[in-house]
C-alpha angles and dihedrals in degrees: 000000000000095000107112097205098053112108116249089237091060091048089052090051089050090051090053089053091051093048092046091052092050092046093051090050092050093048096051101048144358111286117210125199110256091222109039102014094237113161112237125207134184118312116206142155122263111248112245095000140076107255145087123232130203109218117196097158094109096048119103112207132145095231091052093047092056092049092047090052091052092048092049090060094050109089096193095053099051095080099037108036135046116186094193100054129026139153119260105228121209089251091055092046091048091053090049092049092052090056094054115110123236090244091058089050090055091050089052090053093243119157094203142010112310093227087075088069089070110083111233097152131035120224109225113207120221118267092249089073093048106037123181119238114224115230124189092349100275101048132058139196113233123225119258091247091053090051090050091051091050091053092048091052091048094049091045092052091047092051091047091053092050092050091051095047097044128043097204109087094193089066089062095053092107093058091042091055091048089056091048091052093050093049091048092050089046085067099032119011092191089077105113120200121190098208096061105104098179113076124192118240089229121031111242119221125229133210093274091056089055095057104035132070133036093300094041128110096267100050100022103041110013108035092034129020141183107253139199129238093048136125136192132190143133118300129226135176128262116175091186091070121087117250088248093056135081123194112230121195115245088236090062093041090058092054099042118066143185124214105235120185116229115246138157090271098056108022095107093048092049092046089057090048090052091050091051092052127192099315103050120066125258092033143121138249105206145000120222120199128211091249090063098258120129132199125203117224097218093103134075094258094085095110092056092047090050093052091048093049110128138185112282096034118121120226119199095216130182119266113274138189112294097025116142115248134170116232121202140176123195135259088053098205099164143010094275093059087088119041139160121256135173116247122246111189111218139157128264128053110276136083109244134194141160115286090230088075094056095094100065091046092041085224132159131178103243093110102307118157127211137194130235127198127192115212111224104205135056090238091055092047092051094048091046093051096045100039104027103029116130091233090056093048104050090123126057117237088220093083109337095260120144110259104171101070144124117297143189110330091024090056093046091050093048090050094050096042092054096051115128092241097053112111134166133194121226095273095048093043092050090048091052090049090052090049093064095054104027087249091290101103128092106242131186109207110225124229110283117252094223120037102180144084081005133347111266132182124202129231089246089060088053088060091048088058090047091056097041113013096178140005096263091064104097097204113129107175122192123182145137121207134170112222126206093264092056109128134191120319117262108231117215116201122213105181108306093338121096120210123192112227105194094175089065093070106148090220092050089239099141110088113206120178120179121183090343092308115123102222100173143349141060113263115241140148095304090059107034101012132087130272100045121105090196093053127117098260094044092055093045088052095047099039098038123004144286092268091061092051093046092048091051090048092051092050092049092049093053094043095046096046093049095041096050090045090058097037097044129219126198142154126222142169091270090062090067097041108119120226127228094261091051093049091049092049090048092051092050092048096048095044092048093050091044088058090052090053091049089051091052091050091049092052089048092053091048093047093240097116113126107234123233118231110285094002134111123220096273093048091047091051092051092047092049095046093045090052092051095047094047089056091056093066092044093049094047088048090055090049090052093050089049099044101040118095114258089240092057108128099219089047092051092049091049095048096048093043098237095123139347134004141237089276092057091050091048092051093049097046111021121010136349091209137204116346114216129204115192091350093303139085118280109299126231106270095174133037102317094324138080097230134005089248092076136062120264114269092014113158098176119132094251092051094052103049108283111147109204095178126081129229088254094055093040132238126269120237094264093043090051091051092051090048092054090051091059093043094050091053090055093050094049090045091054094047094050093041094057093061093040095051093042093057091042091053091049092053092048093050093046092053097044103032096099096054118108142153116262129205092261088061092249124131110231139170126234094277092053098255112150113239097170127013089212123010112257091350090280107049093236126149111243091213091060098050110122101181128068123267091031094301115153099227141020098226095188093056092043090053090049090052094050091046091053098043099038108039115184114255119189093331132131124250119256114252114244095233091050094064098083093044093049091046091056091049094049093047090054091050097044097039107035093151095051095241094145113084122242089241091061093046089050092052091049091051090048091052093051091043088057089052091047094056091068107054095191093051092047091052090047098048109022099049109171148346091269092058091048090051090050090054094050093046089052089049090052091053095042105050106101115201113198114258124246112257095032110148094230092163096062092039091051093047091050092046090056097037099045097059088051089077088065095051128091134232094232134119113235134201114265112255110272095001115087097191098046114087124199129189112247139166123032096347091055093048088050091052091052100046092040090055087226115201091210120039127189099238114022110185128182117206105211121193118210125228089222103032098166098072120073092196091058088049090054091051092051090046089056090054091053105036115086111251118187127202092249090064096055101031119099091199142353109200138173110235119193122186133167092266104029143026117200148144114252119205121200117193124220099229094181092059090045091053093046090054090047092235124154100223130140136154093279092054090049091049092053091049092050092051091049092054105098095197092065094053093206129154135207094273093053096063121060127183110222097181140327093295105026135062138168129226119201118193119231113281109271109128094190093061100031095113094053093043092054094052092044089053091049091053096045100042096070088060095055111118107232099171137018134016119319096218093052117092097191145327126227128200112227132180115243118245114252117241109254089216093054114114094205104080093173095057119148116270116260127201138204136178128246108203120198114213140025129304108095093161092052092047092050090054096052115113110254095029120115096226096188091062098039118104142165132224089225109100097198093049090051088052093052095045106033105016140243098311091054089050090052091051090047091054091051095045095046095049090047092049092048093049094045091050087064093046095255124140119206125173109256091227090073092053091046090054093051091048091050092050090052094048110026093097092060097260133069108261117193121225090247135111090272096044093049089050090053090053088074098249122173125265095248092050093050091046091052091051110048141324091033096175096046093052094047094046093048092046092052094047092046094042095234119179127210121219092202095227105129130083097253094047093049092050091049092050093042097237130127114275121235098246136071110017088347093069090075117089121190113217127195127196113228133182110264113247116231093260093056121083124233113271097032118157117273119256117264114224 
């Protein structure tokens, strides 16, 4: 307990051990005081009241027995005194505390003398913390704390009077308890006491209520504060603004100000601002002088102050164009919810910004409001611009995808402009070119596509000008992207060889840009939208810089908004009116699939339905019908996309990705489709039917929620009701999910907020503990990853770029065998310090090795040494190592928490197995990060040693799956004869052979003897033959009848084969690798095992134990250790996210897994897990259980080093991450009183 370096949590555990030892000693025997010999009993709290009783009624001791005998013969004492149980008064406890030794106090982890825990004086806070509120002029409402103090004074005076008037203190216990209650509720008003009869009309709050909760001091005033120099109003779009700008109303600009210091460069401007004063824009609010005085500019002396303005004064001027402001939309779910913009002062009353920046804010313009903050120092402005600027945050750190990109109308305009049939004459083309730059850019008109009869330019050429307006712009963009309207590949045959020609897509859906020339394709979301690492803006950002991407985005916004305003684009009811051919095709599709459903129902009724793996007949029927009905909507959607005119507005929006999809078009025009409730067809809400409109037991599509009508044709009454069932589920899901994901994100951020990168490339927490020796195993920044799956570079695209920009001229080809040698040489030259990780070097070698294996392809693509050098130089410039000071903990927590808002709370079918459900979405993420001991759907994925034979898989499944005696027994009968009464078991050998189980009477006997509940021995079970055995209950003739029936009921539940904790095992076919060249590969199988028992499954004959794993983190910890648990956390989070179509960089999941496991045990991200992580007192108090943490810390004398993020914010000091990780040191001459070798001075 005296060791200074032992963590407080370990000391608390040691205290629990000490108390448990003492309690066990007191409970087993009478404990006498070592000094006075007093016999101690059990001390416990009084239920529902404030008080502690000392109970000695269960203690047997000679001294107590004599006293009890004497008391029993005293008539007067029976009703007033009980020697066995009595209340420990505060006076008694205080006297006991004073006698405790200092050594005992240390053992009890007390920082001071225990008598100080007894309240003898009340601290009265100053009136400024408990102000009175005036009411009606003459009266006032007192603060709750003042009311509490008044009650304490009244009860104290009353108790004092009773003690003076009566000599017996036990008669005043009621008043004493009233005073105790008031003092307790003065601290914590949530203390509820049953004996208090008087109840206040309004509950009064105590000190604890002031500091805890969302509105308390910690979360409401210390961790987060109301600030000045802010504004909030409704937002609206303005495509003419740059993505880095925000339009601020003049009204707000006159109220907000920035303190600008007067210098020779701005003195005239600031003098004019002073003359204008607060009301005229641009003006100023105040002048501050170097001596500390300040003068308001509300008076008429502004002209004199302006003339007297000198260098060094500070003028609080109005906001002006170009000022740095922070722009924020709540809820702030990730880092890009608050970014830095430059102000643009404009009329009207709304904040405006470019629509391309809507995605990071998740903003729309249906009445949303946003906040604006004005930094007040040059340091704050610089940090905001460099770290939070829009141009520096085009990509999300979640996975490196572009987030600031063109959206909606911009995508529609781009799609229509780049159609093959779009042409412009010189006047129109010049006007469009001037649109994109406000007529201020230098533009070189390209050569027209058509020369006669008139010169015409195409829309694709307009985008060429947008990318590279004139020859001096050194932007050479190279990309290939498949848009949504990309159709099948046209195969060109040259002899016997087939060549895929993607650029010949009949829908012009393959976008091919070479050296900033748009060769083919219509631009849509995949090219100029967000979420694609191979898109136009992503490549501009990676290959050039953020300014090039932002400039292109600004040009496209201005061009698109002006073009679509002139061209026009609208949607009406006639756009979703189906034609005759479409209606006929829909009728044929629906009637044909209805017949298939009827056939499935007929086979089900006749018992001829072929069962799916792990499913019974009803489950197989539902799976088959659901599969058929889901295809109806997809097929009708394809018909719609094929039959609609190419100028149809919904079709255009769907193809370019601006809004909607093929399913939306299908629902509007053709068929709404199957409505699901809880992932299944509509359930039976009445007696064996979904609605009273249908027959009982009906399983037809119409009776189970299939909506054959479209929104255009209108829904019938039953269809409308089914549709509302599905919609209601979505609404409830969204409402519940918001609270769940919000709390989950808060827990994640609290546990990871202190983590940052240090200058030695390690990832540490605030106390300096190493969580990762190198971030993500390679030290790369997730926001800078160009390739998919968190890979730093896309080598194929990089090679295409180098091939296009550096064509070989009169140079020799590179020999195949020379590639590895040259790679090693270039890596040594370009990476002398070894910054690049081995993983990246290995991937680069693997890429080039793949090229080397095909000599022809190598000679075609990798042309010469100069090209190879260009690739490696580009690699050297591109690899982005994460910077020291980066707050990777907060970024990782936000990257995992933010996608949670897009998840669902549903349980989905396991991939490939229709009957097996698995928890997904938010509930699954909660199970993982909570480190739950019991999860809802534990599943073991078992690999087979011989995975190519389904019969072997069935045999192994039989060894795993739990088989009870009742499933394999033909009969279990009670047989009574004159000499013996027993239970005879006959086995059904046909069923056993069909299930390919190895079970006989000897196996059953062994299982019966191993069942502890039966309590049978060897002599009680007798094998009669291979398929029959006899069980005789233990000899007790009086209970023989009951024992026989008990045996008959228990024997069917005896597990004769398999693992007890396993519910069932299902054989599933392995998914084929999409990259595999062999499409006719032999089928391979694996087992999905429902239930616990990983260790038992790994030991089953036929199971490949080294490849078998569970989705239960805690089971993986117990069986395979902490590293396996860490891998399980990473894999399960990644699988859950990917099942919802979300991509998160694996480095974030690795960091979370390391935080949960780096202490050698799996700690959940809960209030208990975070406490075990050794967090500081202030951080824990700001999270949950504020009072408990503060009380324990004060009793134990804990100190706080103020190193974490929360503590630094509370104390108002810079935190030790980001720019705060840097410390400037200065060498000074040591004064005479300092010794040589003293620490340098920190500035």
